[in-house]
C-alpha positions in Angstrom: 59.7 -117.8 4.8 56.9 -119.5 2.8 58.4 -120.3 -0.6 55.3 -119.4 -2.5 55.1 -116.0 -0.8 58.8 -115.5 -1.4 58.2 -116.1 -5.1 55.3 -113.6 -5.0 57.4 -111.0 -3.2 60.2 -111.2 -5.7 57.9 -111.0 -8.7 55.9 -108.1 -7.2 58.9 -106.0 -6.4 61.0 -107.2 -9.4 63.7 -108.4 -7.1 66.4 -111.1 -7.6 66.6 -111.9 -3.9 65.3 -110.8 -0.5 66.4 -110.9 3.1 64.4 -110.4 6.3 66.4 -107.7 8.1 64.4 -107.4 11.3 61.0 -108.1 12.9 59.6 -104.6 13.6 56.9 -106.0 16.0 54.8 -109.0 16.7 51.1 -108.7 16.1 48.6 -108.6 19.0 47.8 -112.0 20.6 50.3 -113.9 18.5 48.6 -113.4 15.1 51.8 -112.9 13.2 54.5 -110.2 12.7 55.6 -107.1 10.8 59.0 -107.4 9.2 61.4 -105.3 7.1 62.8 -107.0 4.1 65.9 -105.9 2.0 65.5 -106.4 -1.7 68.2 -106.9 -4.3 68.1 -105.5 -7.8 64.8 -103.8 -7.2 63.6 -100.2 -7.3 62.6 -100.7 -3.7 65.6 -101.0 -1.3 63.4 -102.3 1.5 59.7 -103.1 2.0 57.6 -103.8 5.1 55.7 -107.1 5.1 52.7 -107.7 7.5 52.4 -111.5 8.0 49.1 -112.6 9.5 48.8 -116.2 10.7 45.2 -116.7 11.7 45.7 -120.2 12.9 48.7 -119.4 15.2 47.1 -117.0 17.7 48.1 -117.5 21.3 46.3 -116.6 24.5 45.2 -112.9 24.8 47.7 -111.1 27.1 44.7 -109.9 29.3 42.7 -113.1 29.1 40.1 -111.9 26.5 40.0 -115.2 24.5 36.8 -116.1 22.7 35.7 -117.1 19.2 33.9 -113.8 19.0 37.2 -111.9 19.6 39.0 -114.2 17.1 36.4 -113.5 14.4 36.7 -109.7 15.1 40.5 -110.0 14.5 40.0 -112.0 11.3 37.7 -109.4 10.0 40.1 -106.6 11.0 42.8 -108.1 8.8 40.3 -108.5 5.9 39.3 -104.9 6.3 43.0 -103.7 6.4 43.8 -105.6 3.2 40.8 -104.1 1.5 41.8 -100.6 2.8 45.2 -100.8 1.2 43.9 -102.3 -2.0 41.0 -100.0 -2.7 41.2 -96.9 -0.4 44.7 -96.0 0.5 45.6 -94.4 -2.8 42.9 -91.7 -2.2 45.0 -90.3 0.6 46.9 -87.1 -0.2 50.4 -86.1 0.9 48.6 -84.2 3.7 47.5 -87.6 5.3 50.3 -89.9 4.1 49.9 -93.7 4.4 52.2 -96.4 3.1 51.7 -97.3 -0.5 50.3 -100.7 -1.1 52.5 -103.0 -3.2 50.6 -106.3 -3.0 48.9 -109.0 -0.9 49.1 -112.8 -1.0 47.2 -115.5 0.9 47.5 -119.2 1.3 45.2 -121.2 3.5 44.9 -119.2 6.8 48.2 -117.3 6.2 48.2 -113.8 4.7 50.8 -111.3 3.7 50.5 -107.5 2.9 53.5 -105.8 1.2 53.8 -102.1 1.9 56.1 -99.2 1.2 58.8 -98.8 3.9 58.0 -95.4 5.5 61.4 -95.3 7.2 62.9 -93.4 4.2 60.9 -90.3 4.8 59.3 -90.9 8.3 62.0 -92.7 10.3 61.1 -91.6 13.8 58.7 -93.3 16.3 57.9 -91.1 19.4 56.7 -92.0 22.9 56.3 -88.4 24.0 55.3 -85.4 22.0 56.1 -81.7 22.0 53.0 -79.6 21.8 53.8 -78.7 18.2 54.0 -82.5 17.3 50.5 -83.1 18.8 49.3 -80.5 16.3 51.1 -82.3 13.5 49.1 -85.4 14.2 45.9 -83.5 14.5 46.6 -81.9 11.1 47.0 -85.4 9.7 43.6 -86.5 11.2 41.9 -83.3 10.0 43.1 -83.9 6.4 42.2 -87.6 6.6 38.7 -86.9 7.8 38.2 -84.2 5.2 39.4 -86.5 2.4 36.8 -89.1 3.2 33.9 -86.9 4.4 30.6 -88.4 3.4 32.2 -91.4 1.7 30.4 -94.7 2.4 32.9 -97.2 4.0 32.4 -99.9 1.4 34.4 -103.0 2.4 35.6 -101.4 5.6 34.0 -101.5 9.1 30.5 -100.0 8.9 31.4 -98.4 12.2 35.1 -97.8 12.7 37.3 -98.0 15.9 38.4 -101.1 17.7 36.3 -100.3 20.8 33.0 -100.1 18.9 30.2 -101.3 21.2 28.7 -103.9 18.9 32.1 -105.7 18.7 32.7 -105.5 22.5 29.9 -107.3 24.2 32.2 -109.1 26.7 33.7 -105.8 27.9 30.2 -104.3 28.3 29.2 -107.1 30.6 32.1 -106.4 32.9 31.3 -102.7 33.5 30.4 -102.0 37.1 29.3 -98.4 36.5 25.5 -98.8 36.3 24.6 -95.5 34.6 27.3 -95.9 32.0 26.3 -99.5 31.3 22.6 -98.6 31.0 23.4 -95.7 28.6 26.1 -97.4 26.5 23.8 -98.2 23.6 22.4 -94.7 23.6 25.9 -93.2 23.5 26.7 -95.6 20.6 23.5 -94.5 18.8 24.2 -90.8 19.2 27.6 -91.2 17.6 26.5 -93.5 14.8 23.6 -91.3 13.8 25.5 -88.1 13.6 24.7 -86.1 10.4 28.3 -85.6 9.3 30.0 -88.9 8.8 33.5 -89.6 7.5 35.9 -92.5 7.6 37.9 -92.8 10.8 41.4 -94.4 11.3 40.0 -96.4 14.2 43.2 -96.8 16.2 44.8 -93.3 15.9 47.2 -93.7 18.9 50.6 -92.1 19.1 52.3 -95.5 18.3 50.7 -95.6 14.9 52.2 -92.3 13.7 55.6 -92.2 12.0 57.5 -88.9 12.1 59.8 -87.1 9.7 63.3 -86.2 10.9 62.2 -82.6 11.6 59.0 -83.6 13.3 56.9 -81.5 11.0 55.1 -84.2 9.1 53.7 -87.7 9.9 52.4 -90.8 8.2 50.0 -93.3 9.8 49.9 -97.1 9.8 47.7 -99.9 11.2 44.3 -99.7 9.5 42.6 -102.8 10.9 39.7 -100.8 12.4 39.2 -98.2 9.7 35.6 -97.5 9.0 32.7 -95.1 9.2 32.1 -92.6 11.9 32.4 -89.1 13.5 35.9 -87.7 13.2 35.9 -86.9 17.0 36.4 -90.6 17.7 39.9 -90.4 16.4 40.6 -87.0 17.9 39.4 -88.0 21.4 41.3 -91.3 21.3 44.5 -89.6 19.9 44.6 -86.9 22.5 44.0 -89.4 25.3 47.0 -91.4 24.0 49.6 -88.7 24.2 48.4 -86.2 26.8 47.9 -86.4 30.6 44.6 -85.7 32.3 45.7 -82.2 33.2 47.0 -81.5 29.7 43.8 -82.7 28.1 41.9 -80.3 30.3 44.2 -77.4 29.8 44.6 -77.6 26.0 41.3 -79.1 25.0 39.8 -76.0 23.4 43.1 -74.9 21.8 43.6 -78.3 20.2 40.0 -78.6 19.0 40.3 -75.1 17.5 43.5 -76.2 15.7 41.8 -79.3 14.4 38.8 -77.5 13.0 40.9 -74.8 11.4 43.0 -77.5 9.6 39.8 -79.4 8.7 38.3 -76.4 7.1 41.5 -75.6 5.2 41.6 -79.2 3.9 38.1 -78.8 2.5 38.8 -75.5 0.7 39.8 -77.3 -2.6 37.1 -80.0 -2.2 33.9 -80.2 -4.3 31.9 -81.4 -1.3 29.1 -79.0 -0.5 29.0 -79.0 3.3 27.9 -76.5 6.0 31.1 -76.3 7.9 29.6 -74.3 10.8 27.0 -77.0 11.3 29.6 -79.8 11.1 31.8 -78.1 13.6 28.9 -77.5 16.0 27.8 -81.1 15.8 31.3 -82.6 16.2 32.2 -80.3 19.1 29.1 -81.5 20.8 30.1 -85.1 20.1 33.7 -84.8 21.4 32.9 -85.5 25.1 30.5 -88.3 23.9 33.3 -89.8 21.9 35.6 -89.6 24.9 32.9 -91.3 27.0 32.5 -94.1 24.4 36.2 -95.0 24.7 36.0 -94.7 28.5 33.1 -97.2 28.4 35.4 -99.7 26.6 38.2 -99.2 29.1 36.0 -99.6 32.2 35.0 -103.0 30.8 38.4 -104.0 29.5 40.9 -102.6 32.0 39.4 -100.3 34.7 42.8 -99.5 36.1 44.2 -98.1 32.8 45.9 -94.8 33.1 43.5 -93.3 30.5 40.7 -93.7 33.0 41.6 -90.4 34.6 39.9 -87.3 36.1 39.5 -85.6 32.8 37.8 -88.5 31.0 35.7 -89.4 34.1 34.6 -85.8 34.3 33.5 -85.8 30.6 31.8 -89.1 31.2 29.7 -87.8 34.1 28.7 -84.6 32.1 27.7 -86.8 29.1 25.7 -89.2 31.3 23.9 -86.3 32.9 23.1 -84.8 29.4 21.6 -88.0 27.9 
């Protein structure tokens, strides 16, 4: 461990000593790691440290190496640090995120110290019961309600890791001519929606941590948090945990659940918003948000399992309507 960071960690957590217990995961493309540290004589038994080494990246696992891609990742870590420093404390217990404890940087190395969610949210799931899908949708609804109409200062102006402007190489690879020709129009429709919020930007199942009883969740990984329509997160999340047939079968029930939770979350808000108009706009944008992500996949990895009958069907309907 870097000795200067070690000193910062001990001072920040008021610890006498620390020990790296485990590497939770490596960061994408070799940009660092996320570790759990045990602390001695501190009010924190353990903390999670995200170590980002921007000069140690290796080749992209799918061959997408470029200076453009590297710059996107550098910005994503800057955004994530800013999110935890300036925004995360605005989240309520209805959309829990790890508490920010500190950040430290030295040359091209950076560390983010976060609350260890394992105390209250110890489970990571790879498959969900239907009730657990709704638990995650409830988190998203509360998150989007919390940040409705807030300008994404210091975050991505347009959130999500697949945003068209940040993915020109993938756009060039698309073989579907109609999708390729209308990609910018799809992007424009989403970006110019009347009701904007802040989106998580990578709301896949792997980024949710569950309580023991499965009735509540917290979310992590805010590299691509930024402005946008809430349907981007919803479309991406449902595609991450449901099959093609399940998406088709439960689409309306799950969207109904999301909007019910969203409206409930806004009941105590001072924001004056026409909820019927918002719901009408976002429901119309749901298939467009699905198509926007399919656009990314067809340029990045056309054989991906998420390129399925359900999403291709929504894509064709969207292309016909634009």
